Structure formats: C-alpha cells, structure tokens
mmCIF file of the N, C-alpha and C atoms, coordinates in Angstrom:
data_MODEL
# 
_entry.id   MODEL 
# 
loop_
_atom_site.group_PDB 
_atom_site.id 
_atom_site.type_symbol 
_atom_site.label_atom_id 
_atom_site.label_alt_id 
_atom_site.label_comp_id 
_atom_site.label_asym_id 
_atom_site.label_entity_id 
_atom_site.label_seq_id 
_atom_site.pdbx_PDB_ins_code 
_atom_site.Cartn_x 
_atom_site.Cartn_y 
_atom_site.Cartn_z 
_atom_site.occupancy 
_atom_site.B_iso_or_equiv 
_atom_site.pdbx_formal_charge 
_atom_site.auth_seq_id 
_atom_site.auth_comp_id 
_atom_site.auth_asym_id 
_atom_site.auth_atom_id 
_atom_site.pdbx_PDB_model_num 
ATOM 1   N N  . UNK A 1 1  ? 43.416  13.502  25.670  1.00 0.00 ? 1  UNK A N  1 
ATOM 2   C CA . UNK A 1 1  ? 42.561  12.030  25.574  1.00 0.00 ? 1  UNK A CA 1 
ATOM 3   C C  . UNK A 1 1  ? 41.496  12.430  25.977  1.00 0.00 ? 1  UNK A C  1 
ATOM 4   N N  . UNK A 1 2  ? 40.774  11.215  25.336  1.00 0.00 ? 2  UNK A N  1 
ATOM 5   C CA . UNK A 1 2  ? 38.729  11.563  24.576  1.00 0.00 ? 2  UNK A CA 1 
ATOM 6   C C  . UNK A 1 2  ? 38.522  11.203  26.586  1.00 0.00 ? 2  UNK A C  1 
ATOM 7   N N  . UNK A 1 3  ? 36.914  11.356  26.418  1.00 0.00 ? 3  UNK A N  1 
ATOM 8   C CA . UNK A 1 3  ? 36.484  11.461  27.595  1.00 0.00 ? 3  UNK A CA 1 
ATOM 9   C C  . UNK A 1 3  ? 35.764  10.253  28.064  1.00 0.00 ? 3  UNK A C  1 
ATOM 10  N N  . UNK A 1 4  ? 35.895  9.130   26.487  1.00 0.00 ? 4  UNK A N  1 
ATOM 11  C CA . UNK A 1 4  ? 35.331  7.929   27.293  1.00 0.00 ? 4  UNK A CA 1 
ATOM 12  C C  . UNK A 1 4  ? 36.597  7.072   27.396  1.00 0.00 ? 4  UNK A C  1 
ATOM 13  N N  . UNK A 1 5  ? 37.479  6.089   28.287  1.00 0.00 ? 5  UNK A N  1 
ATOM 14  C CA . UNK A 1 5  ? 38.716  5.955   28.312  1.00 0.00 ? 5  UNK A CA 1 
ATOM 15  C C  . UNK A 1 5  ? 38.406  5.080   27.465  1.00 0.00 ? 5  UNK A C  1 
ATOM 16  N N  . UNK A 1 6  ? 39.839  3.766   26.808  1.00 0.00 ? 6  UNK A N  1 
ATOM 17  C CA . UNK A 1 6  ? 39.659  2.652   26.107  1.00 0.00 ? 6  UNK A CA 1 
ATOM 18  C C  . UNK A 1 6  ? 38.992  1.098   26.433  1.00 0.00 ? 6  UNK A C  1 
ATOM 19  N N  . UNK A 1 7  ? 39.410  1.449   27.736  1.00 0.00 ? 7  UNK A N  1 
ATOM 20  C CA . UNK A 1 7  ? 38.316  0.736   28.282  1.00 0.00 ? 7  UNK A CA 1 
ATOM 21  C C  . UNK A 1 7  ? 37.182  0.468   28.360  1.00 0.00 ? 7  UNK A C  1 
ATOM 22  N N  . UNK A 1 8  ? 35.824  2.030   28.627  1.00 0.00 ? 8  UNK A N  1 
ATOM 23  C CA . UNK A 1 8  ? 35.115  1.693   28.161  1.00 0.00 ? 8  UNK A CA 1 
ATOM 24  C C  . UNK A 1 8  ? 34.526  1.228   27.380  1.00 0.00 ? 8  UNK A C  1 
ATOM 25  N N  . UNK A 1 9  ? 35.653  1.358   26.477  1.00 0.00 ? 9  UNK A N  1 
ATOM 26  C CA . UNK A 1 9  ? 35.451  1.404   24.483  1.00 0.00 ? 9  UNK A CA 1 
ATOM 27  C C  . UNK A 1 9  ? 35.443  0.929   24.257  1.00 0.00 ? 9  UNK A C  1 
ATOM 28  N N  . UNK A 1 10 ? 34.779  -1.474  24.161  1.00 0.00 ? 10 UNK A N  1 
ATOM 29  C CA . UNK A 1 10 ? 34.798  -2.354  24.003  1.00 0.00 ? 10 UNK A CA 1 
ATOM 30  C C  . UNK A 1 10 ? 34.452  -3.250  22.068  1.00 0.00 ? 10 UNK A C  1 
ATOM 31  N N  . UNK A 1 11 ? 34.450  -1.693  21.295  1.00 0.00 ? 11 UNK A N  1 
ATOM 32  C CA . UNK A 1 11 ? 34.294  -1.261  20.027  1.00 0.00 ? 11 UNK A CA 1 
ATOM 33  C C  . UNK A 1 11 ? 34.925  -1.825  19.352  1.00 0.00 ? 11 UNK A C  1 
ATOM 34  N N  . UNK A 1 12 ? 35.239  -2.932  18.795  1.00 0.00 ? 12 UNK A N  1 
ATOM 35  C CA . UNK A 1 12 ? 37.010  -3.255  18.286  1.00 0.00 ? 12 UNK A CA 1 
ATOM 36  C C  . UNK A 1 12 ? 36.994  -1.727  16.519  1.00 0.00 ? 12 UNK A C  1 
ATOM 37  N N  . UNK A 1 13 ? 38.229  -1.188  16.521  1.00 0.00 ? 13 UNK A N  1 
ATOM 38  C CA . UNK A 1 13 ? 38.679  -0.116  15.501  1.00 0.00 ? 13 UNK A CA 1 
ATOM 39  C C  . UNK A 1 13 ? 38.068  -0.491  14.515  1.00 0.00 ? 13 UNK A C  1 
ATOM 40  N N  . UNK A 1 14 ? 37.560  -1.904  14.320  1.00 0.00 ? 14 UNK A N  1 
ATOM 41  C CA . UNK A 1 14 ? 37.702  -2.354  11.908  1.00 0.00 ? 14 UNK A CA 1 
ATOM 42  C C  . UNK A 1 14 ? 36.300  -2.262  12.059  1.00 0.00 ? 14 UNK A C  1 
ATOM 43  N N  . UNK A 1 15 ? 35.476  -2.175  13.383  1.00 0.00 ? 15 UNK A N  1 
ATOM 44  C CA . UNK A 1 15 ? 33.657  -1.934  13.390  1.00 0.00 ? 15 UNK A CA 1 
ATOM 45  C C  . UNK A 1 15 ? 33.920  -0.230  13.720  1.00 0.00 ? 15 UNK A C  1 
ATOM 46  N N  . UNK A 1 16 ? 33.242  0.329   12.086  1.00 0.00 ? 16 UNK A N  1 
ATOM 47  C CA . UNK A 1 16 ? 32.901  1.597   12.033  1.00 0.00 ? 16 UNK A CA 1 
ATOM 48  C C  . UNK A 1 16 ? 31.366  1.424   11.351  1.00 0.00 ? 16 UNK A C  1 
ATOM 49  N N  . UNK A 1 17 ? 30.136  2.374   12.291  1.00 0.00 ? 17 UNK A N  1 
ATOM 50  C CA . UNK A 1 17 ? 28.699  2.585   12.077  1.00 0.00 ? 17 UNK A CA 1 
ATOM 51  C C  . UNK A 1 17 ? 28.126  3.606   11.667  1.00 0.00 ? 17 UNK A C  1 
ATOM 52  N N  . UNK A 1 18 ? 29.760  4.574   11.590  1.00 0.00 ? 18 UNK A N  1 
ATOM 53  C CA . UNK A 1 18 ? 29.616  5.593   11.657  1.00 0.00 ? 18 UNK A CA 1 
ATOM 54  C C  . UNK A 1 18 ? 28.583  6.091   10.073  1.00 0.00 ? 18 UNK A C  1 
ATOM 55  N N  . UNK A 1 19 ? 28.721  4.922   8.916   1.00 0.00 ? 19 UNK A N  1 
ATOM 56  C CA . UNK A 1 19 ? 28.731  5.440   7.744   1.00 0.00 ? 19 UNK A CA 1 
ATOM 57  C C  . UNK A 1 19 ? 27.191  4.449   7.483   1.00 0.00 ? 19 UNK A C  1 
ATOM 58  N N  . UNK A 1 20 ? 26.090  4.265   8.867   1.00 0.00 ? 20 UNK A N  1 
ATOM 59  C CA . UNK A 1 20 ? 24.935  3.265   8.262   1.00 0.00 ? 20 UNK A CA 1 
ATOM 60  C C  . UNK A 1 20 ? 24.092  4.711   8.693   1.00 0.00 ? 20 UNK A C  1 
ATOM 61  N N  . UNK A 1 21 ? 23.388  3.958   7.384   1.00 0.00 ? 21 UNK A N  1 
ATOM 62  C CA . UNK A 1 21 ? 21.232  4.477   7.950   1.00 0.00 ? 21 UNK A CA 1 
ATOM 63  C C  . UNK A 1 21 ? 20.533  4.709   9.812   1.00 0.00 ? 21 UNK A C  1 
ATOM 64  N N  . UNK A 1 22 ? 20.142  5.908   9.178   1.00 0.00 ? 22 UNK A N  1 
ATOM 65  C CA . UNK A 1 22 ? 19.449  5.861   10.695  1.00 0.00 ? 22 UNK A CA 1 
ATOM 66  C C  . UNK A 1 22 ? 17.864  5.727   10.730  1.00 0.00 ? 22 UNK A C  1 
ATOM 67  N N  . UNK A 1 23 ? 18.147  4.342   10.845  1.00 0.00 ? 23 UNK A N  1 
ATOM 68  C CA . UNK A 1 23 ? 16.276  3.730   10.893  1.00 0.00 ? 23 UNK A CA 1 
ATOM 69  C C  . UNK A 1 23 ? 15.144  4.620   12.214  1.00 0.00 ? 23 UNK A C  1 
ATOM 70  N N  . UNK A 1 24 ? 14.070  5.277   11.594  1.00 0.00 ? 24 UNK A N  1 
ATOM 71  C CA . UNK A 1 24 ? 13.625  6.012   12.594  1.00 0.00 ? 24 UNK A CA 1 
ATOM 72  C C  . UNK A 1 24 ? 11.942  5.386   13.345  1.00 0.00 ? 24 UNK A C  1 
ATOM 73  N N  . UNK A 1 25 ? 12.556  4.554   14.103  1.00 0.00 ? 25 UNK A N  1 
ATOM 74  C CA . UNK A 1 25 ? 11.577  3.775   14.924  1.00 0.00 ? 25 UNK A CA 1 
ATOM 75  C C  . UNK A 1 25 ? 10.724  4.580   15.981  1.00 0.00 ? 25 UNK A C  1 
ATOM 76  N N  . UNK A 1 26 ? 9.379   3.742   16.337  1.00 0.00 ? 26 UNK A N  1 
ATOM 77  C CA . UNK A 1 26 ? 8.738   4.520   16.397  1.00 0.00 ? 26 UNK A CA 1 
ATOM 78  C C  . UNK A 1 26 ? 7.447   5.223   16.067  1.00 0.00 ? 26 UNK A C  1 
ATOM 79  N N  . UNK A 1 27 ? 6.207   6.206   16.846  1.00 0.00 ? 27 UNK A N  1 
ATOM 80  C CA . UNK A 1 27 ? 5.448   6.846   15.725  1.00 0.00 ? 27 UNK A CA 1 
ATOM 81  C C  . UNK A 1 27 ? 6.390   8.291   15.446  1.00 0.00 ? 27 UNK A C  1 
ATOM 82  N N  . UNK A 1 28 ? 7.497   8.053   15.307  1.00 0.00 ? 28 UNK A N  1 
ATOM 83  C CA . UNK A 1 28 ? 8.219   8.595   14.593  1.00 0.00 ? 28 UNK A CA 1 
ATOM 84  C C  . UNK A 1 28 ? 8.627   8.600   12.934  1.00 0.00 ? 28 UNK A C  1 
ATOM 85  N N  . UNK A 1 29 ? 8.251   7.388   13.025  1.00 0.00 ? 29 UNK A N  1 
ATOM 86  C CA . UNK A 1 29 ? 8.648   7.071   11.323  1.00 0.00 ? 29 UNK A CA 1 
ATOM 87  C C  . UNK A 1 29 ? 7.400   6.745   10.204  1.00 0.00 ? 29 UNK A C  1 
ATOM 88  N N  . UNK A 1 30 ? 8.166   7.150   9.916   1.00 0.00 ? 30 UNK A N  1 
ATOM 89  C CA . UNK A 1 30 ? 7.018   7.796   8.169   1.00 0.00 ? 30 UNK A CA 1 
ATOM 90  C C  . UNK A 1 30 ? 6.312   6.226   8.163   1.00 0.00 ? 30 UNK A C  1 
ATOM 91  N N  . UNK A 1 31 ? 4.496   6.426   8.009   1.00 0.00 ? 31 UNK A N  1 
ATOM 92  C CA . UNK A 1 31 ? 4.227   5.474   7.533   1.00 0.00 ? 31 UNK A CA 1 
ATOM 93  C C  . UNK A 1 31 ? 3.980   5.255   6.489   1.00 0.00 ? 31 UNK A C  1 
ATOM 94  N N  . UNK A 1 32 ? 3.830   4.082   6.020   1.00 0.00 ? 32 UNK A N  1 
ATOM 95  C CA . UNK A 1 32 ? 3.980   3.303   4.879   1.00 0.00 ? 32 UNK A CA 1 
ATOM 96  C C  . UNK A 1 32 ? 2.903   3.018   4.928   1.00 0.00 ? 32 UNK A C  1 
ATOM 97  N N  . UNK A 1 33 ? 1.557   1.911   4.970   1.00 0.00 ? 33 UNK A N  1 
ATOM 98  C CA . UNK A 1 33 ? 0.218   1.960   5.491   1.00 0.00 ? 33 UNK A CA 1 
ATOM 99  C C  . UNK A 1 33 ? -1.044  2.541   5.857   1.00 0.00 ? 33 UNK A C  1 
ATOM 100 N N  . UNK A 1 34 ? -1.625  2.204   5.445   1.00 0.00 ? 34 UNK A N  1 
ATOM 101 C CA . UNK A 1 34 ? -2.944  3.488   6.463   1.00 0.00 ? 34 UNK A CA 1 
ATOM 102 C C  . UNK A 1 34 ? -3.861  1.952   6.068   1.00 0.00 ? 34 UNK A C  1 
ATOM 103 N N  . UNK A 1 35 ? -4.358  1.852   7.975   1.00 0.00 ? 35 UNK A N  1 
ATOM 104 C CA . UNK A 1 35 ? -4.989  0.546   8.323   1.00 0.00 ? 35 UNK A CA 1 
ATOM 105 C C  . UNK A 1 35 ? -6.477  1.910   8.039   1.00 0.00 ? 35 UNK A C  1 
ATOM 106 N N  . UNK A 1 36 ? -7.755  0.299   7.277   1.00 0.00 ? 36 UNK A N  1 
ATOM 107 C CA . UNK A 1 36 ? -8.773  1.201   7.651   1.00 0.00 ? 36 UNK A CA 1 
ATOM 108 C C  . UNK A 1 36 ? -9.913  0.361   8.687   1.00 0.00 ? 36 UNK A C  1 
ATOM 109 N N  . UNK A 1 37 ? -11.120 0.417   8.184   1.00 0.00 ? 37 UNK A N  1 
ATOM 110 C CA . UNK A 1 37 ? -11.426 -0.847  9.984   1.00 0.00 ? 37 UNK A CA 1 
ATOM 111 C C  . UNK A 1 37 ? -12.512 -1.174  8.517   1.00 0.00 ? 37 UNK A C  1 
ATOM 112 N N  . UNK A 1 38 ? -13.144 -2.123  8.945   1.00 0.00 ? 38 UNK A N  1 
ATOM 113 C CA . UNK A 1 38 ? -14.715 -2.318  7.534   1.00 0.00 ? 38 UNK A CA 1 
ATOM 114 C C  . UNK A 1 38 ? -15.252 -2.951  8.149   1.00 0.00 ? 38 UNK A C  1 
ATOM 115 N N  . UNK A 1 39 ? -16.801 -2.613  7.892   1.00 0.00 ? 39 UNK A N  1 
ATOM 116 C CA . UNK A 1 39 ? -17.966 -3.179  8.501   1.00 0.00 ? 39 UNK A CA 1 
ATOM 117 C C  . UNK A 1 39 ? -17.822 -4.074  8.503   1.00 0.00 ? 39 UNK A C  1 
ATOM 118 N N  . UNK A 1 40 ? -18.381 -5.423  9.437   1.00 0.00 ? 40 UNK A N  1 
ATOM 119 C CA . UNK A 1 40 ? -18.579 -6.596  8.966   1.00 0.00 ? 40 UNK A CA 1 
ATOM 120 C C  . UNK A 1 40 ? -19.354 -7.297  8.290   1.00 0.00 ? 40 UNK A C  1 
ATOM 121 N N  . UNK A 1 41 ? -19.802 -6.471  6.997   1.00 0.00 ? 41 UNK A N  1 
ATOM 122 C CA . UNK A 1 41 ? -20.239 -7.195  6.444   1.00 0.00 ? 41 UNK A CA 1 
ATOM 123 C C  . UNK A 1 41 ? -19.004 -7.587  5.145   1.00 0.00 ? 41 UNK A C  1 
ATOM 124 N N  . UNK A 1 42 ? -19.007 -6.301  5.524   1.00 0.00 ? 42 UNK A N  1 
ATOM 125 C CA . UNK A 1 42 ? -17.317 -5.798  4.586   1.00 0.00 ? 42 UNK A CA 1 
ATOM 126 C C  . UNK A 1 42 ? -16.642 -7.008  4.197   1.00 0.00 ? 42 UNK A C  1 
ATOM 127 N N  . UNK A 1 43 ? -15.719 -6.590  5.261   1.00 0.00 ? 43 UNK A N  1 
ATOM 128 C CA . UNK A 1 43 ? -15.141 -7.967  5.954   1.00 0.00 ? 43 UNK A CA 1 
ATOM 129 C C  . UNK A 1 43 ? -14.877 -9.395  5.579   1.00 0.00 ? 43 UNK A C  1 
ATOM 130 N N  . UNK A 1 44 ? -16.575 -9.651  5.211   1.00 0.00 ? 44 UNK A N  1 
ATOM 131 C CA . UNK A 1 44 ? -17.150 -11.746 5.524   1.00 0.00 ? 44 UNK A CA 1 
ATOM 132 C C  . UNK A 1 44 ? -16.349 -11.380 4.265   1.00 0.00 ? 44 UNK A C  1 
ATOM 133 N N  . UNK A 1 45 ? -16.375 -10.346 2.785   1.00 0.00 ? 45 UNK A N  1 
ATOM 134 C CA . UNK A 1 45 ? -16.741 -10.829 1.855   1.00 0.00 ? 45 UNK A CA 1 
ATOM 135 C C  . UNK A 1 45 ? -14.729 -10.429 1.173   1.00 0.00 ? 45 UNK A C  1 
ATOM 136 N N  . UNK A 1 46 ? -13.978 -10.090 1.801   1.00 0.00 ? 46 UNK A N  1 
ATOM 137 C CA . UNK A 1 46 ? -13.058 -9.836  1.746   1.00 0.00 ? 46 UNK A CA 1 
ATOM 138 C C  . UNK A 1 46 ? -12.013 -11.148 2.958   1.00 0.00 ? 46 UNK A C  1 
ATOM 139 N N  . UNK A 1 47 ? -10.914 -11.889 1.901   1.00 0.00 ? 47 UNK A N  1 
ATOM 140 C CA . UNK A 1 47 ? -10.044 -12.670 3.457   1.00 0.00 ? 47 UNK A CA 1 
ATOM 141 C C  . UNK A 1 47 ? -9.219  -12.352 3.490   1.00 0.00 ? 47 UNK A C  1 
ATOM 142 N N  . UNK A 1 48 ? -8.891  -11.770 2.840   1.00 0.00 ? 48 UNK A N  1 
ATOM 143 C CA . UNK A 1 48 ? -6.892  -11.006 3.146   1.00 0.00 ? 48 UNK A CA 1 
ATOM 144 C C  . UNK A 1 48 ? -7.682  -9.300  2.917   1.00 0.00 ? 48 UNK A C  1 
ATOM 145 N N  . UNK A 1 49 ? -6.080  -8.654  2.985   1.00 0.00 ? 49 UNK A N  1 
ATOM 146 C CA . UNK A 1 49 ? -5.932  -7.041  2.550   1.00 0.00 ? 49 UNK A CA 1 
ATOM 147 C C  . UNK A 1 49 ? -5.391  -7.327  1.003   1.00 0.00 ? 49 UNK A C  1 
ATOM 148 N N  . UNK A 1 50 ? -4.861  -7.842  0.526   1.00 0.00 ? 50 UNK A N  1 
ATOM 149 C CA . UNK A 1 50 ? -4.805  -8.963  -1.095  1.00 0.00 ? 50 UNK A CA 1 
ATOM 150 C C  . UNK A 1 50 ? -5.395  -8.895  -1.056  1.00 0.00 ? 50 UNK A C  1 
ATOM 151 N N  . UNK A 1 51 ? -7.585  -9.292  -1.248  1.00 0.00 ? 51 UNK A N  1 
ATOM 152 C CA . UNK A 1 51 ? -8.636  -9.435  -1.884  1.00 0.00 ? 51 UNK A CA 1 
ATOM 153 C C  . UNK A 1 51 ? -8.650  -8.534  -1.670  1.00 0.00 ? 51 UNK A C  1 
ATOM 154 N N  . UNK A 1 52 ? -9.574  -7.458  -0.709  1.00 0.00 ? 52 UNK A N  1 
ATOM 155 C CA . UNK A 1 52 ? -9.529  -5.615  -0.022  1.00 0.00 ? 52 UNK A CA 1 
ATOM 156 C C  . UNK A 1 52 ? -8.515  -4.596  -1.962  1.00 0.00 ? 52 UNK A C  1 
ATOM 157 N N  . UNK A 1 53 ? -7.340  -5.096  -1.279  1.00 0.00 ? 53 UNK A N  1 
ATOM 158 C CA . UNK A 1 53 ? -6.973  -4.584  -2.686  1.00 0.00 ? 53 UNK A CA 1 
ATOM 159 C C  . UNK A 1 53 ? -7.601  -4.764  -4.554  1.00 0.00 ? 53 UNK A C  1 
ATOM 160 N N  . UNK A 1 54 ? -6.961  -6.334  -4.943  1.00 0.00 ? 54 UNK A N  1 
ATOM 161 C CA . UNK A 1 54 ? -7.675  -6.660  -5.455  1.00 0.00 ? 54 UNK A CA 1 
ATOM 162 C C  . UNK A 1 54 ? -9.065  -5.666  -6.180  1.00 0.00 ? 54 UNK A C  1 
ATOM 163 N N  . UNK A 1 55 ? -9.689  -5.524  -5.111  1.00 0.00 ? 55 UNK A N  1 
ATOM 164 C CA . UNK A 1 55 ? -11.722 -5.563  -5.336  1.00 0.00 ? 55 UNK A CA 1 
ATOM 165 C C  . UNK A 1 55 ? -11.462 -3.633  -5.904  1.00 0.00 ? 55 UNK A C  1 
ATOM 166 N N  . UNK A 1 56 ? -10.730 -2.551  -4.479  1.00 0.00 ? 56 UNK A N  1 
ATOM 167 C CA . UNK A 1 56 ? -10.558 -1.023  -4.374  1.00 0.00 ? 56 UNK A CA 1 
ATOM 168 C C  . UNK A 1 56 ? -9.841  -1.328  -6.432  1.00 0.00 ? 56 UNK A C  1 
ATOM 169 N N  . UNK A 1 57 ? -9.353  -2.258  -6.631  1.00 0.00 ? 57 UNK A N  1 
ATOM 170 C CA . UNK A 1 57 ? -8.811  -1.832  -7.577  1.00 0.00 ? 57 UNK A CA 1 
ATOM 171 C C  . UNK A 1 57 ? -8.854  -1.691  -8.561  1.00 0.00 ? 57 UNK A C  1 
ATOM 172 N N  . UNK A 1 58 ? -10.871 -2.946  -9.333  1.00 0.00 ? 58 UNK A N  1 
ATOM 173 C CA . UNK A 1 58 ? -11.175 -3.620  -10.388 1.00 0.00 ? 58 UNK A CA 1 
ATOM 174 C C  . UNK A 1 58 ? -11.925 -1.951  -10.217 1.00 0.00 ? 58 UNK A C  1 
ATOM 175 N N  . UNK A 1 59 ? -12.846 -2.132  -8.618  1.00 0.00 ? 59 UNK A N  1 
ATOM 176 C CA . UNK A 1 59 ? -13.305 -0.721  -9.138  1.00 0.00 ? 59 UNK A CA 1 
ATOM 177 C C  . UNK A 1 59 ? -12.539 0.630   -9.874  1.00 0.00 ? 59 UNK A C  1 
ATOM 178 N N  . UNK A 1 60 ? -11.355 1.321   -9.015  1.00 0.00 ? 60 UNK A N  1 
ATOM 179 C CA . UNK A 1 60 ? -10.861 1.843   -9.640  1.00 0.00 ? 60 UNK A CA 1 
ATOM 180 C C  . UNK A 1 60 ? -11.418 2.281   -11.393 1.00 0.00 ? 60 UNK A C  1 
ATOM 181 N N  . UNK A 1 61 ? -10.531 1.487   -11.707 1.00 0.00 ? 61 UNK A N  1 
ATOM 182 C CA . UNK A 1 61 ? -10.033 0.463   -13.491 1.00 0.00 ? 61 UNK A CA 1 
ATOM 183 C C  . UNK A 1 61 ? -12.567 0.880   -13.629 1.00 0.00 ? 61 UNK A C  1 
ATOM 184 N N  . UNK A 1 62 ? -13.449 0.688   -12.442 1.00 0.00 ? 62 UNK A N  1 
ATOM 185 C CA . UNK A 1 62 ? -14.337 1.103   -13.889 1.00 0.00 ? 62 UNK A CA 1 
ATOM 186 C C  . UNK A 1 62 ? -15.177 2.493   -14.112 1.00 0.00 ? 62 UNK A C  1 
ATOM 187 N N  . UNK A 1 63 ? -14.399 2.477   -12.587 1.00 0.00 ? 63 UNK A N  1 
ATOM 188 C CA . UNK A 1 63 ? -15.061 4.330   -12.352 1.00 0.00 ? 63 UNK A CA 1 
ATOM 189 C C  . UNK A 1 63 ? -14.283 4.824   -13.341 1.00 0.00 ? 63 UNK A C  1 
ATOM 190 N N  . UNK A 1 64 ? -13.084 4.337   -13.231 1.00 0.00 ? 64 UNK A N  1 
ATOM 191 C CA . UNK A 1 64 ? -12.134 5.094   -14.696 1.00 0.00 ? 64 UNK A CA 1 
ATOM 192 C C  . UNK A 1 64 ? -12.723 5.310   -16.169 1.00 0.00 ? 64 UNK A C  1 
ATOM 193 N N  . UNK A 1 65 ? -12.804 3.982   -16.015 1.00 0.00 ? 65 UNK A N  1 
ATOM 194 C CA . UNK A 1 65 ? -13.555 3.797   -18.135 1.00 0.00 ? 65 UNK A CA 1 
ATOM 195 C C  . UNK A 1 65 ? -14.807 4.758   -18.296 1.00 0.00 ? 65 UNK A C  1 
ATOM 196 N N  . UNK A 1 66 ? -15.303 5.040   -19.981 1.00 0.00 ? 66 UNK A N  1 
ATOM 197 C CA . UNK A 1 66 ? -16.353 6.096   -19.852 1.00 0.00 ? 66 UNK A CA 1 
ATOM 198 C C  . UNK A 1 66 ? -16.928 5.479   -20.120 1.00 0.00 ? 66 UNK A C  1 
ATOM 199 N N  . UNK A 1 67 ? -18.249 5.504   -19.713 1.00 0.00 ? 67 UNK A N  1 
ATOM 200 C CA . UNK A 1 67 ? -19.173 5.170   -20.629 1.00 0.00 ? 67 UNK A CA 1 
ATOM 201 C C  . UNK A 1 67 ? -19.743 4.737   -21.050 1.00 0.00 ? 67 UNK A C  1 
ATOM 202 N N  . UNK A 1 68 ? -19.533 4.034   -21.451 1.00 0.00 ? 68 UNK A N  1 
ATOM 203 C CA . UNK A 1 68 ? -20.205 3.076   -22.828 1.00 0.00 ? 68 UNK A CA 1 
ATOM 204 C C  . UNK A 1 68 ? -21.119 3.638   -23.124 1.00 0.00 ? 68 UNK A C  1 
ATOM 205 N N  . UNK A 1 69 ? -21.193 3.384   -24.612 1.00 0.00 ? 69 UNK A N  1 
ATOM 206 C CA . UNK A 1 69 ? -22.450 4.289   -25.666 1.00 0.00 ? 69 UNK A CA 1 
ATOM 207 C C  . UNK A 1 69 ? -23.554 2.698   -25.832 1.00 0.00 ? 69 UNK A C  1 
ATOM 208 N N  . UNK A 1 70 ? -25.151 3.589   -26.012 1.00 0.00 ? 70 UNK A N  1 
ATOM 209 C CA . UNK A 1 70 ? -25.194 2.535   -26.733 1.00 0.00 ? 70 UNK A CA 1 
ATOM 210 C C  . UNK A 1 70 ? -25.021 1.962   -28.137 1.00 0.00 ? 70 UNK A C  1 
ATOM 211 N N  . UNK A 1 71 ? -25.227 1.347   -29.024 1.00 0.00 ? 71 UNK A N  1 
ATOM 212 C CA . UNK A 1 71 ? -25.546 0.325   -29.602 1.00 0.00 ? 71 UNK A CA 1 
ATOM 213 C C  . UNK A 1 71 ? -26.262 0.950   -30.524 1.00 0.00 ? 71 UNK A C  1 
ATOM 214 N N  . UNK A 1 72 ? -26.047 3.247   -30.988 1.00 0.00 ? 72 UNK A N  1 
ATOM 215 C CA . UNK A 1 72 ? -27.636 3.268   -32.022 1.00 0.00 ? 72 UNK A CA 1 
ATOM 216 C C  . UNK A 1 72 ? -27.984 2.588   -33.610 1.00 0.00 ? 72 UNK A C  1 
ATOM 217 N N  . UNK A 1 73 ? -27.604 2.160   -33.957 1.00 0.00 ? 73 UNK A N  1 
ATOM 218 C CA . UNK A 1 73 ? -27.642 0.889   -35.465 1.00 0.00 ? 73 UNK A CA 1 
ATOM 219 C C  . UNK A 1 73 ? -28.779 -0.278  -34.831 1.00 0.00 ? 73 UNK A C  1 
ATOM 220 N N  . UNK A 1 74 ? -27.942 -0.834  -33.826 1.00 0.00 ? 74 UNK A N  1 
ATOM 221 C CA . UNK A 1 74 ? -28.877 -1.663  -33.436 1.00 0.00 ? 74 UNK A CA 1 
ATOM 222 C C  . UNK A 1 74 ? -30.071 -2.103  -32.781 1.00 0.00 ? 74 UNK A C  1 
ATOM 223 N N  . UNK A 1 75 ? -30.939 -0.332  -32.194 1.00 0.00 ? 75 UNK A N  1 
ATOM 224 C CA . UNK A 1 75 ? -31.371 -0.237  -31.645 1.00 0.00 ? 75 UNK A CA 1 
ATOM 225 C C  . UNK A 1 75 ? -32.327 0.905   -32.736 1.00 0.00 ? 75 UNK A C  1 
ATOM 226 N N  . UNK A 1 76 ? -31.469 0.891   -34.107 1.00 0.00 ? 76 UNK A N  1 
ATOM 227 C CA . UNK A 1 76 ? -33.031 1.480   -33.843 1.00 0.00 ? 76 UNK A CA 1 
ATOM 228 C C  . UNK A 1 76 ? -33.426 0.642   -36.032 1.00 0.00 ? 76 UNK A C  1 
ATOM 229 N N  . UNK A 1 77 ? -32.699 -0.385  -36.205 1.00 0.00 ? 77 UNK A N  1 
ATOM 230 C CA . UNK A 1 77 ? -32.983 -1.226  -36.472 1.00 0.00 ? 77 UNK A CA 1 
ATOM 231 C C  . UNK A 1 77 ? -34.017 -2.670  -36.089 1.00 0.00 ? 77 UNK A C  1 
ATOM 232 N N  . UNK A 1 78 ? -34.448 -3.183  -37.166 1.00 0.00 ? 78 UNK A N  1 
ATOM 233 C CA . UNK A 1 78 ? -35.951 -3.589  -35.798 1.00 0.00 ? 78 UNK A CA 1 
ATOM 234 C C  . UNK A 1 78 ? -35.829 -4.789  -37.344 1.00 0.00 ? 78 UNK A C  1 
ATOM 235 N N  . UNK A 1 79 ? -35.356 -6.095  -36.618 1.00 0.00 ? 79 UNK A N  1 
ATOM 236 C CA . UNK A 1 79 ? -35.732 -7.388  -37.426 1.00 0.00 ? 79 UNK A CA 1 
ATOM 237 C C  . UNK A 1 79 ? -36.753 -7.899  -37.198 1.00 0.00 ? 79 UNK A C  1 
ATOM 238 N N  . UNK A 1 80 ? -36.777 -8.518  -38.369 1.00 0.00 ? 80 UNK A N  1 
ATOM 239 C CA . UNK A 1 80 ? -37.894 -9.155  -38.699 1.00 0.00 ? 80 UNK A CA 1 
ATOM 240 C C  . UNK A 1 80 ? -37.974 -9.928  -39.481 1.00 0.00 ? 80 UNK A C  1 
ATOM 241 N N  . UNK A 1 81 ? -39.092 -10.999 -38.867 1.00 0.00 ? 81 UNK A N  1 
ATOM 242 C CA . UNK A 1 81 ? -38.927 -12.740 -38.845 1.00 0.00 ? 81 UNK A CA 1 
ATOM 243 C C  . UNK A 1 81 ? -39.561 -12.999 -39.882 1.00 0.00 ? 81 UNK A C  1 
# 
C-alpha cells in the first residue's frame, strides 16, 4: 500500500498532472526583460517603454548605415548665373 492513504489523496484519478511543464517562479527564473533606469531628462522625452524601444531602434539603424559620401560632382561644378 502507498504511503498516502486514499483519504489523504482527494485528487480524482482522471486528473493527471504528471505531464504538465514546470514553470519556474521567483528569483531563479529566466529573466526575459532588462530593466534600466533613465535619467529624469531622458525619461521626460519618452512616454512609455515602447517609445524608448522605438528611439533606440532608430539609433541602431542610424549607427549601422554607412556614412554617406558627399556628391563630388556637385561640389566641383560651379553654377554660373
């Protein structure tokens, strides 16, 4: 006979929770978001986290673009009036 008597186990046999995934809770769980603290002057420019992310993504795109080369032909030809 098992250590748990039938009186102590009030869970119906048709309820089988052995296959459910275990979800970690508390400090040991995987962190999915990074929290940063903005200085007040920076925070004043962004109403919410979505605006911060949008601004940072724009900055990332600008940094990744190669620097534009000046139009040499436009600089060397002078316009006569």
